[in-house]
C-alpha positions as CSV (number, residue, x, y, z in Angstrom):
1,M,-32.7,13.8,-13.8
2,R,-32.3,16.6,-16.4
3,A,-29.4,16.6,-18.9
4,D,-28.2,19.6,-20.9
5,T,-25.2,20.5,-23.0
6,V,-23.8,23.9,-22.1
7,D,-20.6,26.0,-22.6
8,L,-18.5,27.3,-19.9
9,R,-20.4,30.6,-19.8
10,R,-23.4,28.8,-18.5
11,I,-21.3,27.0,-15.9
12,F,-18.8,29.6,-14.7
13,G,-20.1,32.8,-16.2
14,R,-22.7,33.3,-13.5
15,D,-22.4,33.7,-9.7
16,V,-22.6,30.2,-8.4
17,R,-20.9,27.8,-6.0
18,Y,-20.1,24.3,-7.0
19,T,-19.2,22.6,-3.7
20,V,-17.6,19.2,-3.6
21,P,-18.8,17.2,-0.5
22,L,-16.3,16.1,2.0
23,F,-17.1,12.4,1.4
24,Q,-15.6,12.5,-2.1
25,R,-12.0,11.7,-2.8
26,P,-9.4,14.4,-3.0
27,Y,-7.9,15.8,-6.2
28,V,-6.1,13.0,-8.0
29,W,-5.6,14.1,-11.6
30,N,-2.0,14.4,-12.8
31,R,0.1,15.5,-15.7
32,D,0.6,12.2,-17.5
33,D,-2.9,10.9,-17.3
34,N,-5.1,14.0,-17.4
35,W,-3.5,17.5,-17.6
36,T,-1.6,16.9,-20.8
37,A,-4.7,15.5,-22.6
38,L,-6.9,18.4,-21.4
39,W,-4.3,21.0,-22.6
40,E,-4.0,19.2,-26.0
41,D,-7.8,19.3,-26.4
42,I,-8.0,23.0,-25.5
43,R,-5.0,23.9,-27.7
44,R,-6.4,22.1,-30.8
45,T,-9.8,23.7,-30.3
46,V,-8.2,27.2,-30.1
47,E,-6.1,26.6,-33.2
48,R,-9.1,25.5,-35.1
49,T,-10.8,28.7,-34.0
50,E,-7.8,30.7,-35.3
51,H,-8.0,28.8,-38.6
52,S,-11.7,29.4,-38.9
53,A,-11.2,33.2,-38.6
54,Q,-9.2,33.0,-41.8
55,T,-11.4,30.5,-43.7
56,G,-14.8,31.2,-42.4
57,D,-15.3,27.6,-41.4
58,T,-17.6,26.7,-38.5
59,V,-15.8,25.5,-35.4
60,T,-17.1,22.3,-33.9
61,P,-17.4,22.6,-30.1
62,H,-15.2,20.3,-28.1
63,F,-16.9,18.2,-25.4
64,L,-15.0,17.8,-22.1
65,G,-17.3,15.2,-20.5
66,A,-20.1,15.2,-18.0
67,V,-20.7,16.5,-14.5
68,V,-23.6,15.7,-12.1
69,F,-25.0,18.4,-9.8
70,D,-27.5,18.2,-6.9
71,E,-29.1,21.4,-5.7
72,T,-28.1,22.4,-2.2
73,P,-29.8,25.5,-0.7
74,Y,-27.4,27.7,1.3
75,P,-29.5,30.1,3.4
76,S,-26.8,32.5,4.5
77,S,-25.8,33.4,0.9
78,S,-27.5,34.8,-2.1
79,L,-25.4,32.6,-4.3
80,E,-26.9,29.7,-6.2
81,T,-25.3,26.5,-4.8
82,R,-24.8,23.1,-6.5
83,Q,-23.3,20.0,-4.9
84,V,-20.9,18.2,-7.2
85,I,-22.0,14.5,-7.3
86,D,-19.6,13.5,-10.1
87,G,-17.0,15.4,-12.2
88,Q,-15.3,17.3,-9.4
89,Q,-11.8,16.4,-10.9
90,R,-12.8,18.0,-14.2
91,L,-14.3,21.1,-12.7
92,T,-11.4,21.7,-10.3
93,T,-8.9,21.2,-13.2
94,L,-10.8,23.7,-15.4
95,Q,-10.6,26.3,-12.6
96,L,-6.9,25.7,-12.2
97,F,-6.4,26.1,-16.0
98,L,-8.4,29.3,-16.0
99,F,-6.4,30.6,-13.1
100,A,-3.1,29.7,-15.0
101,A,-4.5,31.5,-18.1
102,R,-5.2,34.6,-15.9
103,L,-1.6,34.6,-14.6
104,S,-0.4,34.5,-18.2
105,A,-2.8,37.3,-19.2
106,T,-1.7,39.4,-16.2
107,A,2.0,39.0,-17.1
108,R,1.2,40.4,-20.5
109,D,-1.0,43.2,-19.3
110,H,-4.0,41.9,-21.3
111,E,-6.6,43.5,-19.1
112,R,-9.7,42.4,-21.1
113,S,-8.6,38.7,-20.8
114,V,-7.9,39.2,-17.1
115,R,-11.4,40.7,-16.5
116,L,-13.1,37.9,-18.5
117,L,-11.2,35.1,-16.8
118,S,-11.8,36.7,-13.4
119,K,-15.6,36.4,-14.0
120,F,-15.1,32.7,-14.6
121,L,-13.1,32.3,-11.3
122,E,-14.7,34.6,-8.7
123,N,-18.2,35.5,-7.6
124,D,-19.5,39.0,-7.1
125,E,-18.6,40.0,-3.5
126,D,-21.8,41.9,-3.1
127,L,-23.7,38.6,-3.0
128,F,-22.1,37.2,0.2
129,D,-20.6,38.4,3.4
130,S,-16.9,38.1,2.7
131,S,-15.9,38.6,6.3
132,Q,-18.1,35.6,7.4
133,N,-17.7,33.4,4.3
134,P,-14.5,34.5,2.4
135,D,-14.4,31.2,0.5
136,H,-17.7,32.0,-1.2
137,L,-15.5,34.0,-3.6
138,Y,-14.6,30.8,-5.5
139,K,-16.9,29.2,-8.1
140,V,-15.6,25.7,-7.2
141,W,-15.0,24.7,-3.6
142,P,-13.2,21.4,-3.4
143,T,-13.4,18.6,-0.8
144,N,-12.0,19.2,2.6
145,A,-8.6,17.6,2.0
146,D,-7.8,20.1,-0.8
147,R,-9.4,23.3,0.5
148,D,-6.3,24.8,2.2
149,E,-4.1,24.3,-0.8
150,F,-6.8,25.4,-3.2
151,R,-7.3,28.6,-1.2
152,S,-3.5,29.2,-1.2
153,V,-3.2,28.6,-4.9
154,M,-6.1,30.8,-5.8
155,L,-4.7,33.6,-3.7
156,G,-1.5,33.4,-5.7
157,E,0.5,32.1,-2.7
158,G,1.5,28.9,-4.6
159,G,2.3,25.7,-2.8
160,D,4.0,22.3,-3.3
161,G,1.0,20.1,-3.8
162,R,-0.8,18.7,-6.8
163,L,-3.0,21.7,-7.3
164,A,-0.1,24.1,-7.4
165,E,1.7,21.7,-9.7
166,A,-1.3,21.8,-12.1
167,V,-1.2,25.6,-12.2
168,A,2.5,25.6,-12.9
169,Y,2.2,23.1,-15.7
170,F,-0.7,24.9,-17.4
171,Q,1.0,28.3,-17.1
172,Q,4.2,26.9,-18.6
173,E,2.4,25.3,-21.5
174,I,0.2,28.4,-22.2
175,D,3.3,30.7,-22.1
176,A,5.3,28.5,-24.4
177,W,2.3,28.2,-26.8
178,L,1.7,32.0,-26.8
179,A,5.4,32.6,-27.5
180,E,5.1,30.6,-30.7
181,S,2.6,33.1,-32.2
182,P,3.6,36.3,-33.9
183,E,0.6,37.9,-32.2
184,P,0.6,36.5,-28.7
185,H,-2.0,39.0,-27.4
186,E,-4.4,38.1,-30.2
187,R,-3.9,34.4,-29.5
188,L,-4.6,35.0,-25.8
189,G,-7.8,36.7,-26.7
190,T,-8.8,33.7,-28.9
191,L,-7.9,31.3,-26.0
192,V,-10.3,33.2,-23.7
193,Q,-13.0,33.3,-26.4
194,T,-12.7,29.6,-27.0
195,M,-12.8,28.8,-23.3
196,R,-16.1,30.8,-23.1
197,E,-17.8,29.5,-26.2
198,Q,-16.3,26.4,-27.7
199,L,-15.8,24.1,-24.7
200,R,-18.9,22.2,-23.7
201,L,-19.9,20.0,-20.8
202,V,-22.9,17.7,-20.4
203,I,-24.6,18.9,-17.2
204,I,-26.8,16.4,-15.4
205,D,-29.0,18.0,-12.7
206,L,-30.6,15.6,-10.2
207,E,-34.2,16.2,-9.4
208,E,-36.0,15.8,-6.1
209,H,-36.4,12.1,-6.0
210,D,-33.1,11.1,-7.7
211,D,-30.8,9.1,-5.4
212,A,-27.4,10.9,-5.4
213,Q,-25.8,7.8,-3.8
214,V,-26.8,5.5,-6.6
215,V,-25.6,8.1,-9.2
216,F,-22.2,8.5,-7.5
217,E,-21.7,4.7,-7.3
218,T,-22.5,4.3,-11.0
219,L,-20.3,7.0,-12.5
220,N,-16.5,7.2,-12.8
221,S,-14.4,10.3,-13.3
222,R,-12.7,10.4,-16.7
223,G,-9.4,8.4,-16.7
224,T,-9.4,7.8,-13.0
225,P,-11.8,5.0,-11.9
226,L,-13.3,5.2,-8.5
227,E,-11.7,3.1,-5.8
228,H,-13.8,1.0,-3.5
229,A,-12.6,3.3,-0.8
230,D,-14.2,6.3,-2.5
231,L,-17.5,4.5,-2.7
232,I,-17.2,3.4,1.0
233,K,-16.3,7.0,2.0
234,N,-19.3,8.3,0.1
235,L,-21.6,5.7,1.7
236,L,-20.4,6.4,5.3
237,F,-20.7,10.1,5.1
238,R,-24.1,10.1,3.4
239,N,-25.4,7.7,6.0
240,A,-23.9,10.0,8.7
241,E,-25.5,13.0,7.1
242,H,-28.9,11.4,6.9
243,A,-28.5,10.4,10.6
244,G,-28.0,14.1,11.5
245,A,-24.4,13.8,12.5
246,D,-21.8,16.6,12.2
247,V,-20.0,15.2,9.1
248,D,-17.3,17.9,9.2
249,R,-16.4,16.9,12.7
250,L,-16.4,13.2,11.8
251,Y,-14.2,14.0,8.8
252,K,-11.6,15.9,10.8
253,A,-11.7,13.5,13.7
254,Y,-11.5,10.2,11.9
255,W,-11.2,10.4,8.1
256,T,-8.6,13.1,7.3
257,P,-5.6,10.7,7.2
258,F,-7.3,8.5,4.7
259,D,-7.2,11.3,2.1
260,Q,-3.4,11.6,2.3
261,D,-1.2,10.2,-0.4
262,E,0.2,7.4,1.8
263,W,-3.2,5.7,1.8
264,R,-3.7,6.2,-2.0
265,T,-0.4,4.5,-3.1
266,E,-0.9,1.4,-5.0
267,Q,-0.1,-2.0,-3.6
268,T,-0.1,-5.5,-5.2
269,T,-1.6,-8.3,-3.2
270,G,-1.6,-11.6,-5.2
271,R,-2.2,-10.5,-8.7
272,I,-4.4,-7.5,-7.9
273,T,-3.1,-3.9,-7.7
274,R,-5.2,-1.6,-5.5
275,S,-4.8,1.4,-3.3
276,R,-3.4,0.9,0.2
277,L,-6.7,2.0,1.6
278,D,-8.6,-0.6,-0.4
279,V,-6.2,-3.2,0.9
280,F,-6.6,-2.2,4.5
281,L,-10.4,-2.0,4.2
282,N,-10.4,-5.5,2.8
283,Y,-8.4,-6.8,5.7
284,W,-10.6,-4.9,8.2
285,L,-13.9,-6.1,6.8
286,T,-12.6,-9.7,6.6
287,M,-11.7,-9.4,10.3
288,R,-15.1,-7.8,11.1
289,T,-17.4,-10.2,9.1
290,R,-15.2,-13.3,8.9
291,H,-16.8,-13.9,5.5
292,E,-15.2,-14.7,2.2
293,F,-15.5,-12.1,-0.5
294,T,-13.4,-11.1,-3.6
295,A,-11.5,-7.9,-3.8
296,S,-14.0,-6.7,-6.5
297,A,-16.9,-7.2,-4.1
298,L,-15.4,-5.1,-1.3
299,F,-17.9,-2.2,-1.6
300,K,-21.0,-4.4,-1.9
301,E,-19.8,-6.5,1.1
302,F,-19.2,-3.3,3.1
303,E,-22.6,-1.9,2.1
304,Y,-24.3,-5.1,3.2
305,W,-22.4,-5.2,6.5
306,L,-23.2,-1.6,7.3
307,S,-26.9,-2.0,6.5
308,S,-27.1,-5.1,8.8
309,T,-25.2,-3.7,11.8
310,A,-26.6,-1.6,14.6
311,I,-23.3,0.1,15.4
312,P,-23.7,3.9,15.6
313,M,-22.0,5.7,12.6
314,E,-19.5,7.5,14.8
315,D,-18.4,4.1,16.3
316,V,-17.8,2.8,12.7
317,F,-15.6,5.9,11.9
318,A,-13.7,5.5,15.2
319,E,-13.1,1.8,14.7
320,L,-11.8,2.3,11.2
321,A,-9.4,5.0,12.4
322,R,-8.2,2.9,15.3
323,Y,-7.5,-0.2,13.2
324,A,-5.8,2.0,10.5
325,E,-3.3,3.1,13.2
326,I,-2.7,-0.6,14.1
327,Y,-2.2,-1.4,10.4
328,D,0.2,1.5,10.1
329,R,2.2,0.2,13.1
330,L,2.4,-3.3,11.6
331,D,3.3,-1.9,8.2
332,Q,6.2,0.2,9.6
333,H,7.3,-2.1,12.4
334,P,11.0,-2.1,13.1
335,L,12.7,-5.3,11.8
336,H,14.0,-6.5,15.2
337,G,12.3,-8.7,17.8
338,I,9.7,-11.5,17.5
339,E,7.1,-9.2,15.9
340,G,9.5,-7.4,13.5
341,R,11.2,-10.5,12.2
342,F,7.8,-12.2,11.7
343,L,6.4,-9.2,9.8
344,Y,9.6,-9.0,7.7
345,R,9.3,-12.7,6.8
346,M,5.6,-12.1,5.8
347,K,6.6,-9.4,3.4
348,V,9.5,-11.3,1.9
349,M,7.2,-14.3,1.3
350,Q,4.5,-12.0,0.0
351,T,2.0,-13.5,2.4
352,S,-0.7,-11.1,3.5
353,T,-3.5,-13.5,4.4
354,P,-2.7,-13.4,8.1
355,M,-3.4,-9.7,8.3
356,P,-7.1,-9.8,9.3
357,L,-6.0,-12.1,12.2
358,L,-3.2,-9.8,13.2
359,L,-5.5,-6.8,13.2
360,F,-7.8,-8.6,15.5
361,L,-5.0,-9.7,17.9
362,Y,-3.4,-6.3,18.0
363,G,-6.8,-4.7,18.5
364,L,-7.3,-6.6,21.8
365,D,-6.5,-4.7,24.9
366,D,-3.4,-5.7,26.9
367,A,-5.7,-6.6,29.8
368,V,-7.4,-9.2,27.5
369,L,-4.3,-10.5,25.6
370,P,-1.0,-9.6,27.3
371,T,2.1,-9.1,25.1
372,E,3.5,-12.5,26.1
373,R,0.4,-14.3,24.8
374,L,0.4,-12.1,21.6
375,H,4.0,-13.2,21.0
376,Q,3.0,-16.8,21.4
377,A,0.3,-16.4,18.8
378,I,2.8,-14.7,16.5
379,R,5.3,-17.5,16.9
380,A,2.7,-20.1,16.1
381,I,1.6,-18.2,12.9
382,D,5.3,-17.7,12.0
383,S,6.1,-21.4,12.5
384,Y,3.1,-22.5,10.5
385,L,4.0,-20.3,7.5
386,V,7.7,-21.0,7.5
387,R,7.5,-24.7,8.0
388,R,5.0,-25.0,5.1
389,A,7.2,-22.7,3.0
390,I,10.3,-24.8,3.6
391,L,8.3,-27.9,2.7
392,N,7.1,-26.0,-0.4
393,L,3.5,-26.6,0.5
394,S,0.6,-24.8,-1.2
395,S,-0.7,-21.5,0.2
396,R,-4.0,-21.5,-1.8
397,D,-6.2,-22.2,1.2
398,Y,-4.6,-19.6,3.5
399,N,-7.5,-17.1,3.1
400,N,-9.9,-19.6,4.6
401,I,-7.5,-20.8,7.2
402,F,-6.8,-17.4,8.7
403,R,-10.4,-16.3,8.4
404,E,-11.3,-19.3,10.5
405,L,-8.5,-18.4,13.0
406,V,-10.1,-15.0,13.4
407,T,-13.3,-16.8,14.5
408,V,-11.3,-19.0,16.9
409,A,-9.6,-16.0,18.5
410,F,-12.8,-14.0,18.6
411,Q,-14.5,-16.8,20.6
412,Q,-11.7,-17.0,23.2
413,P,-9.9,-13.6,23.2
414,E,-8.3,-14.1,26.6
415,R,-6.5,-17.3,25.4
416,A,-6.4,-16.5,21.7
417,D,-2.8,-17.7,21.5
418,E,-3.7,-21.2,22.8
419,A,-6.8,-21.3,20.7
420,I,-4.8,-20.5,17.6
421,I,-2.1,-23.0,18.4
422,E,-4.7,-25.7,19.0
423,A,-6.6,-24.9,15.8
424,L,-3.4,-24.9,13.7
425,A,-2.4,-28.2,15.2
426,A,-5.7,-29.8,14.3
427,M,-5.4,-28.8,10.6
428,Q,-5.5,-31.8,8.3
429,G,-4.6,-32.4,4.7
430,H,-1.9,-31.3,2.3
431,H,-3.2,-27.8,2.0
432,R,-3.7,-27.1,5.7
433,Q,-1.4,-29.3,7.9
434,W,1.2,-27.8,10.2
435,P,4.4,-29.8,9.3
436,T,5.6,-32.0,12.2
437,D,9.1,-31.8,13.7
438,T,10.1,-34.9,11.7
439,E,8.9,-33.5,8.4
440,F,10.5,-30.1,9.0
441,R,13.8,-31.6,10.1
442,T,13.9,-34.0,7.1
443,A,13.3,-31.2,4.7
444,L,16.0,-29.1,6.3
445,E,18.7,-31.8,6.6
446,E,18.1,-33.8,3.4
447,G,16.3,-31.5,0.9
448,P,18.2,-29.6,-1.7
449,I,16.4,-26.4,-0.5
450,Y,18.5,-24.1,-2.7
451,T,17.0,-25.6,-5.9
452,R,13.6,-26.5,-4.6
453,L,12.7,-23.2,-2.9
454,Y,12.4,-19.6,-4.0
455,R,15.7,-17.9,-3.1
456,H,14.0,-15.5,-0.7
457,R,12.7,-18.4,1.4
458,V,16.2,-19.8,1.7
459,R,17.6,-16.4,2.6
460,I,15.0,-15.8,5.4
461,L,15.9,-19.2,6.8
462,L,19.6,-18.4,6.9
463,E,18.9,-14.9,8.3
464,A,16.8,-16.4,11.2
465,L,19.5,-19.0,12.0
466,E,22.1,-16.1,12.2
467,D,19.8,-14.3,14.6
468,E,19.4,-17.4,16.7
469,L,23.2,-17.9,16.9
470,R,23.8,-14.4,18.2
471,S,23.7,-13.4,21.8
472,D,24.0,-10.3,24.0
473,H,27.8,-10.6,23.7
474,T,27.7,-10.4,19.9
475,E,28.7,-7.0,18.5
476,Q,25.8,-6.6,16.0
477,L,22.5,-7.9,17.6
478,T,20.5,-7.9,14.4
479,V,21.7,-9.3,11.1
480,P,21.1,-7.1,8.0
481,V,18.1,-8.5,6.1
482,G,16.9,-8.2,2.6
483,D,18.0,-4.8,1.2
484,H,18.0,-3.2,4.6
485,L,20.4,-0.3,4.8
486,G,22.0,-1.4,1.5
487,A,23.7,-4.4,3.4
488,K,22.1,-7.1,1.3
489,L,23.4,-10.6,2.1
490,T,23.4,-13.3,-0.6
491,I,23.4,-17.1,-0.4
492,E,26.8,-18.8,-0.7
493,H,27.5,-22.5,-1.4
494,V,30.5,-23.4,0.7
495,M,31.2,-26.4,-1.5
496,P,30.6,-24.8,-4.9
497,Q,27.9,-26.0,-7.3
498,S,30.8,-26.6,-9.8
499,W,32.7,-28.6,-7.2
500,R,34.6,-30.7,-9.7
501,D,37.0,-27.9,-10.5
502,N,38.8,-27.8,-7.1
503,W,37.0,-30.3,-4.8
504,P,38.0,-33.9,-5.4
505,P,35.7,-36.5,-4.0
506,L,36.6,-38.5,-0.8
507,D,38.9,-41.5,-1.3
508,D,36.4,-43.9,0.1
509,D,33.4,-42.5,-1.9
510,P,32.1,-45.3,-4.2
511,S,29.9,-42.8,-6.2
512,E,33.0,-40.6,-6.9
513,G,31.1,-37.6,-5.5
514,Y,28.0,-37.7,-7.7
515,D,25.8,-37.4,-4.6
516,R,27.3,-34.0,-4.1
517,D,25.3,-32.6,-7.0
518,E,22.3,-32.6,-4.6
519,L,24.2,-32.3,-1.3
520,V,25.7,-28.9,-2.2
521,H,22.2,-27.4,-2.2
522,T,21.3,-28.6,1.3
523,L,21.2,-26.4,4.4
524,G,24.4,-27.7,5.8
525,N,26.4,-26.3,2.8
526,L,24.8,-22.9,2.7
527,T,25.7,-19.6,4.4
528,L,25.4,-15.9,3.8
529,V,28.0,-13.4,2.5
530,T,27.9,-9.9,1.1
531,A,26.9,-9.3,-2.5
532,R,30.5,-8.3,-3.2
533,L,32.2,-11.2,-1.5
534,N,30.0,-13.9,-3.2
535,P,31.4,-13.6,-6.7
536,A,35.0,-13.3,-5.3
537,L,34.7,-16.7,-3.7
538,G,33.5,-18.4,-6.8
539,N,34.7,-22.0,-7.1
540,M,37.9,-21.6,-5.2
541,A,39.3,-24.5,-3.2
542,W,38.5,-24.9,0.5
543,D,41.8,-23.6,1.9
544,D,41.4,-20.3,0.0
545,K,37.7,-20.0,0.6
546,R,38.2,-20.6,4.4
547,Q,40.8,-17.8,4.5
548,W,38.5,-15.4,2.6
549,L,35.6,-16.2,4.9
550,S,37.7,-15.9,8.0
551,E,39.0,-12.5,7.0
552,H,35.8,-10.9,5.7
553,S,32.8,-12.6,7.3
554,L,31.4,-11.4,10.7
555,L,28.4,-13.8,10.8
556,R,28.0,-16.3,13.5
557,L,26.4,-18.6,10.9
558,T,29.9,-18.8,9.3
559,H,32.3,-18.5,12.2
560,G,30.2,-20.5,14.7
561,T,29.1,-23.5,12.5
562,L,31.4,-23.5,9.5
563,L,34.9,-22.2,10.2
564,N,34.6,-23.7,13.7
565,P,32.8,-26.9,14.7
566,P,29.2,-26.8,15.8
567,P,28.6,-28.1,19.4
568,T,27.4,-31.4,18.1
569,S,30.6,-32.2,16.2
570,D,33.2,-34.8,17.2
571,I,35.4,-34.3,14.2
572,S,39.0,-33.3,15.1
573,R,40.7,-30.6,13.0
574,W,37.2,-29.5,11.8
575,A,38.5,-26.6,9.6
576,S,41.0,-28.7,7.8
577,A,38.5,-29.8,5.2
578,W,35.0,-29.3,4.0
579,D,33.3,-32.5,2.9
580,E,30.1,-34.6,3.1
581,H,30.5,-35.5,6.8
582,R,30.9,-31.9,7.9
583,I,27.9,-30.8,5.7
584,H,25.7,-33.4,7.3
585,I,26.8,-32.5,10.9
586,R,26.3,-28.8,10.3
587,G,23.0,-29.4,8.6
588,A,21.7,-31.4,11.5
589,H,22.8,-28.7,14.0
590,L,21.2,-25.9,12.0
591,A,18.0,-28.0,11.6
592,S,17.9,-28.3,15.4
593,L,18.2,-24.5,15.7
594,A,15.4,-24.1,13.2
595,L,13.1,-26.3,15.3
596,G,13.7,-24.0,18.2
597,I,13.0,-20.9,16.2
598,W,9.8,-22.3,14.7
599,P,8.5,-24.8,17.3
600,H,5.4,-27.0,16.8
601,A,2.2,-26.9,18.9
602,D,3.4,-29.1,21.8
603,D,6.5,-27.0,22.5
604,L,4.6,-23.7,22.2
605,L,1.9,-24.9,24.6
606,A,4.4,-26.2,27.0
607,S,6.3,-22.9,27.1
608,P,6.2,-21.4,30.5
609,V,6.1,-17.8,29.1
610,V,2.3,-17.6,29.3
611,A,1.9,-19.1,32.7
612,E,4.8,-17.2,34.3
613,R,4.2,-13.7,32.8
614,E,0.4,-13.6,32.4
615,G,-1.0,-10.4,33.6
616,K,2.1,-8.3,33.0
617,G,1.8,-5.2,30.8
618,R,3.3,-4.8,27.4
619,G,5.6,-2.2,28.6
């Protein structure tokens, strides 16, 4: 490759097109990270030029970074054409800055500056057919995702996207800076002169045998490192281009959504923050290969998989688009029903490792895995995760476990639910076992879950119990969960943690109530109340607390098992007191409900739902 240092006259002062290939990422530079720094660099360079005019000092050029070009002949145009391999963010931003400067010059009727800036922005219309190729007017032509907005901005029509925001920012800064000078016209002329002569870029031109793919993978844009998704996009479209595919059609048909902001938002999984697209590609590739790899190895693993597969390129694009729609549906699923509640609990517990398995299951056709079987598989995964969470067991081996379950389901897709249940039931060891009914019940009835578990785990347990207690005759079919609709529910100790203030121990209690210090944190003593009611209840005595709960709570968890006796109780005048006996009875009843919500393998396999409904559609 050839490298040369040039000023902007060499780059924009001639008739040329710098085209950004569609497989590069869209425009991502922003004010805080990039625009402000660029403007400060330009402003300081201009002010040094102003100072040198008075002192005669030599102005040191300012280097803006490097760009990499690959020559691309364009037979229907007389314009020289270069493909931008790296540096498209910088080139695009410079064009936006020059356009903003021209707006400021136009507003001040500074015709010479307008003419000079126009030569840096637009090509000679005699060199191309403007009726056939109107966009050849522009020196820089961005990637597909940005072209409509770029055209609108450069035509002076504005917009509400990032490109228009950049122009507005630069024009505002330029206008304010010009207004500081006693001679704004002279300062504007110095700005244009500086842009032409004192700003430099290192231009790297690839030669015939240089591999543009390798160069692209190696370089990063200033201040905005390339995501794995950018490298994968580049790889896919270059492979498609080499295979003779219509890459524009592939982009429009399959990739366009991935260049939208929703896929570029950052997500944290574990301790790593990545773009949502990177996260999805990691899940998809794990499902596809069933291999273990780190987040940092995503691109290399994808590259290896692509080189070893015989799948046509269009099928790869189509599959990615299809599973992205599935991932979107899972990510935005309503909170109700078997699926919605399970996905909600996954998010609350910050457990994402089942996602490759879920992508596989939801990707199966209804004729292969009917909805009833899908729900059975989800209930098994939900039970496995929640039981282990309530027993406070480690999640460190979940990546391996759920990758193995993808293999199990892949081998028997028609009975994937049963295969998953059987595989989970066969898990051995502290890091893998599916807790038994006895272990689960013991943890629920006897364990001080409030102090042993994360609060969110206790809350999802109580929320699920409330759901289970409701019926078609209950006014509100779905309990508010988490921060949903601003109706956040908090955990309330019925017998307070500071029980000694108003809760004397039983007369026949030889320990004088000291066992209560642990008992108050067990399931039988916990319920849910609104965030406003919780502090109001405080440590008040039972008679007062009962009245407040009766007047303000609508939950079945409170009315059906606390203010009124659960079906398993034989205590008369249940609501007259709240003590150890009642806590144990209520805890045992709620534990039985939990065993039904999160059943073990035998109960799931014995469920008639699969046998009776097999073959019915998902509706």
